[in-house]
N, C-alpha and C positions, 0 to 999 in steps of 0.2 A: 458795155453793158454793166450795170451793177453786179457785184459778185453774189449778193445775195439772191438776186433774180436768176443768175447762173447756177446756182447751187440747187434751187428748188426746180429748176428746169432738168436738172440732171437727175434729181430724185423722182419727178414725174415720170421721165423716161424710163428709170430702173422699175418703178411700180408697174407701169404699162407692160413693160417686158415679163414682169413677174406675172400678172393678170392672164397675159398671152400664154406663158407656159403652162399656168393651172388650168386655165379653159380647155387647152389642149389635152391635158391629162386627165381632167374630170371624166369625160366618156369611158375612157379605159378602166378607171376605177369602178365607175358604175357598173360596167359591164363583169369586171371580177366580182363585185359584192352579188349582183344577180347569179352568178355562177355558183357562188358559195352558196347562197340561200338555196338555189335549186337543188344541190348535193345534199344539201343538210334536209330538204324537204323529202327527197328520195330515200336517203337513210331511215327516217323515220318512217315513212310507209312501209317501205321493206322490212322493218323490224317490229311492225305490228303484226306480222303475218295475217293479215286481212284479206280474204280472197277480194278479188277485183270488181265483182258485182256488188258486193258489201260496202266496199270503199266508195262506189260510184253512187250508191245509194245514201249513204251517210254524207257526201258532198251534196247530193241534191237537195237532202235535207236543211242541209246547213246553209245553202243559197236561198232556200224557200223561206227561211226563217230570219234573214238578213233584216236588221233593225227591229225586230220582234223580239222581246225579252222573255216571251214564253219559255224558253230553254233552261232560264235560270230562275227558279222559283225563290221569290222574296221570303226568306225565314227571318227577318229582322222584325222584332214586336213594334207595332205602330205606337204604340203610347206607354206610359208607366206603368198603367195597370196590367197589361199583358206582360211586361217584364216582372212584375212580382208575382203574377201567377205561373211563369216560367222558371221561378227561381233565378232571375238574372239581375237582383238587386245589387246595386252598387256598394261596396262595402267602404264607406269613408272614415 
């Protein structure tokens, strides 16, 4: 067989082996990440000193407002005249 073909075939085999190793490793890495994320969430919740019933109410509120931007009030002036009224004129 041609040397170039042999060389490319060997490289393909090496790459396929690497892909297999990485695919086997990926679920473990994802589990580790999820564990660290969960630990961080628990740390944040515990450090907030919020009673469980208030935390549950807060989470329910957030879930109820998913996709609803009412939680974030838009305070950006709509046009140039409002900017001037609010003293937000650009100084060039």
